[in-house]
C-alpha positions as CSV (number, residue, x, y, z in Angstrom):
1,M,6.6,17.4,37.3
2,K,10.3,17.8,37.1
3,I,12.5,15.5,39.2
4,T,16.3,15.4,39.3
5,V,17.9,12.0,39.9
6,E,21.5,10.8,39.7
7,L,22.1,7.7,37.7
8,P,25.3,5.9,37.0
9,E,26.6,6.7,33.5
10,Q,26.4,3.0,32.4
11,D,22.7,2.8,33.5
12,V,21.9,5.9,31.4
13,K,23.8,4.3,28.4
14,D,21.8,1.1,28.8
15,I,18.5,3.0,29.1
16,M,19.3,4.9,25.9
17,R,20.2,1.7,24.1
18,F,17.1,-0.2,25.3
19,S,14.7,2.8,24.6
20,G,16.2,3.7,21.3
21,E,16.5,7.3,22.2
22,K,19.7,9.3,21.5
23,R,19.5,11.7,24.5
24,G,19.3,10.9,28.2
25,A,16.2,12.7,29.4
26,P,13.9,11.4,26.6
27,A,15.3,7.9,27.1
28,V,14.6,7.9,30.8
29,R,11.1,9.3,30.3
30,K,10.4,6.5,27.7
31,F,11.9,3.9,29.9
32,I,9.8,4.9,32.9
33,A,6.6,5.1,30.8
34,T,7.2,1.7,29.4
35,G,7.8,0.2,32.8
36,L,4.7,1.8,34.2
37,M,2.6,0.5,31.3
38,L,3.9,-3.1,31.8
39,R,3.2,-2.9,35.6
40,R,-0.3,-1.6,35.0
41,R,-1.0,-4.4,32.5
42,R,0.3,-7.0,35.0
43,S,-1.9,-5.5,37.7
44,I,-5.0,-5.7,35.4
45,S,-4.1,-9.3,34.3
46,Q,-3.8,-10.4,37.9
47,K,-7.2,-9.0,38.7
48,I,-8.7,-10.8,35.8
49,L,-7.0,-14.1,36.5
50,S,-7.9,-13.9,40.2
51,G,-11.6,-13.3,39.3
52,E,-11.6,-9.9,41.0
53,W,-12.6,-8.5,37.6
54,S,-14.7,-10.3,35.0
55,A,-17.0,-9.6,32.1
56,D,-20.0,-11.5,30.9
57,L,-19.6,-12.0,27.1
58,P,-22.1,-13.7,24.8
59,P,-21.0,-17.0,23.3
60,I,-19.0,-16.6,20.1
61,K,-21.5,-18.7,18.2
62,A,-24.3,-16.2,19.0
63,L,-22.1,-13.3,17.7
64,R,-21.4,-15.2,14.5
65,K,-25.1,-15.8,13.9
66,E,-26.0,-12.2,14.6
67,R,-23.3,-10.5,12.5
68,K,-22.1,-13.3,10.2
69,V,-18.6,-12.1,11.0
70,W,-15.6,-14.4,11.1
71,E,-17.2,-16.9,8.7
72,R,-15.2,-17.9,5.7
């Protein structure tokens, strides 16, 4: 989807600097993608911490006995 937005020049310069991109459009795309990724991670973390999401995992000792992994 193509969207046209107006941003102050200083904001675009900052976005380019923070994203490491040399052109405006790729910098804004990267900046938005990174922001979305962080928000999605935060949302998932909150669901895990609140107990809304959980996973039953076997004890680490049982895994070590089965696979003999992580032993030195």
